[in-house]
N, C-alpha and C positions, 0 to 999 in steps of 0.2 A: 481822386480817391485811390487809396492803395491799401494793400493788406499789410498791416504793420507787424502782426504776428499771426499764426495760423488761425483762420476763421474770424479774425477781428480786423475791421477796416477803419481807416481814418481819412480825414481831409482837414485842411487848415485854411485859415484866413489871416493874413498878416495885418496886424493892427498898427496903423501908422502912429497912433498915440503912444502905444506901449513899446513898439519895436520888436515884438515877438509874435509867434503864431497863436491864435485861438484854435483849439482842436476839437473836432467832433468825432465820435466813434459809433460804430454799428457792428452788431454780430447777430447771427441767427440763433434762435433758441426754440425749445419745444412750444413756446407761446408766440412764436413769430419773430419778426425782426425787431431787435431792441436798438434804440438810438439813445446815446448819452451826450448831453451838452452840445446840441447841434449847432456848430459854427455856421457862419454865413456861407451860403451855397450859391453857385451859379447854376444855370439850367443843365449844364453837363453833369454837375454833381448830383442834382436831383435824378437825372436819368441813370447815373451809375448806381445810386442808392436803390432805385426801383429794380435794377437787375438782381439785387440781393434779395428782394422781397418787399412786400408792403410794410412800411414802418408802423407796426401795431402799437408800440409803446415808446414814448419819449421820457427819459428820466433826467431830471435836473439835479445837479449836485448842490446848487445853491440858487438864491433868488436872482443873482446877476447873470446866470447862464441860460436865460430864456432864449436868447439868440434867435433862431428861426423856428422855435418850437411851435408857435402858432401857425406859421405857414404849413408845417407838416400836418398839424391838426386840420386845417382848412382844406388842404389838398387831398389828404389820404385818410382822414378820420383817426389819426393817431391819438392815443390817450396820454395825457401829460401827468407825470408823477413827480412829487417833490416832498421833502420832509415837512411834516405838519407845522413845524416852527417857522418855516419860511413861506408858507402858503399865502398868507395875507399880504405879503410884500410884492406879489406878482402883479403884472399889468392886467392880467385876466385870470379867472379862477382856474385852478388845475382840475383835472378829472378825478384824480385820486391823491391821497396823501399816505405817508408811511411814517413809522417811528423807528427810533434807534434799535438796531439789532434785528429788525424785521427782514424776512426773506421776501423779495419782491420779484416781479417778472424778470425772466432771464436767469432765475436761480441766483440772483445777486443778494448778498447780505449788505444791508445799509448800516454804515458805521458813522454815527454822529461824532464830529470833531468839535467839541465845545469851545467857548471863549474865542470864537473866530469873528470875522467881520460881519457875519450874520449868524443867528442862533441855529439855523438849520443846516449849516455846512456839513456835507456828507461825503464820505468815501464809499465806494461800492466794490465789494470783493466777489470776484468770480473764482470759485474753487475748482479750477481746471489746471491741468499740468502742475506747475509748481506754485500756482496762485497768481492771479492777475488783479491788480488794484487800480481802479479808476479814481482819480482825485480831481476835485474841482479847484478851489482856491486855498485849501489848507496849506499846501506848499506849491510852489511854482517851479517848473523845470528849467532852472537857470542858475549858474552857467551850465553848459552842456555837461551831463554826467553827474550833476549835483542839484541840490534843492535850495530854495530861498523862500523867505516870506515876502509878501507884498510890502510896499512902502510903509514906513512906520506909522503914518497917520491913518491908515486903514483900520487900525485896531484900537479898542478901548484900553486894552492891556496887552501890548505885544509879547511880553514875557510869558503870560498865561497862554496866549495863542500858540507860542512855540511849544510850551510844555504839554499842551493838549494833543499835539501830534504823537506823543508817546502811546496813545491808545492804539495806534496802528500796529505797534510791535506785538500786540496780543495775538496777531493773526499771521498765518503763513502765506507769504507771497514772494515772488521773485521779480515780476514785471510790474512797473508802475507807469501807467498811462495818464498823463496830466492834461487837464483842460487848457492850460496855458503853458507855453514854453516847450521844452524838449523832454520827451518821455525817456525812460530808462528801461530797456528791454531785459537786461540781465543784471542781477546784483542790486535790484531796487531797494530791498530791505536794508542792505548794508549802507546804501546811500541815505536812507532815512536816519539810520543810526549816526552817520557822519554829520548830518545836518543837526541832529540833537546835541552832538558833542561840541559843535562849533560855537564859539562865544562871540566872534566878530564877523562883520560883513554878512549879517543874516538877511538884511532887507535889500530888495531891489531898489536901484535908483533909476527912475524912468525918465526918458525912454531908454531902453537897453540899447547899447551901441555894439 
């Protein structure tokens, strides 16, 4: 586990199937420790997490990022949050649901990114410094310094999935921390614009080499 930017910590698990890292994030808030998209953790990672505080809240950006959320709930009593549109797809019931534009624990604004691989795909905006945006699967951090979509077959309508990312440009942010791939610590909003302007090579080909 490492401090990726001031006050925000991350850890990763390298997916053999995908060839890139699945990332989890944690930061302290007035409501306790917030964990986002908790990637697979070893015992050392659990110990490191507890040094930051008890993980009071686990927020999932989509139905496929359950990861070790239930382990955190079982071990530490964490409350699991997810967009109401994805709640019924989980393996177990969440503790809370939220809606688009709602402010949730951690003073995070939930931003639904529609027309994605699941209806509840959510980005989370932390309005601190120049703005920190946590993103699940709406865009993937690959290649380094840029963004891509998941493989073509993941979407009902890939072009609409791409166009829906424009909703993020309504907000102020500079850092983009991704659930999958490489995060962009500075110039993240410009990288989103470059992605939207790109016409070719939008989709990852897995596994990434």
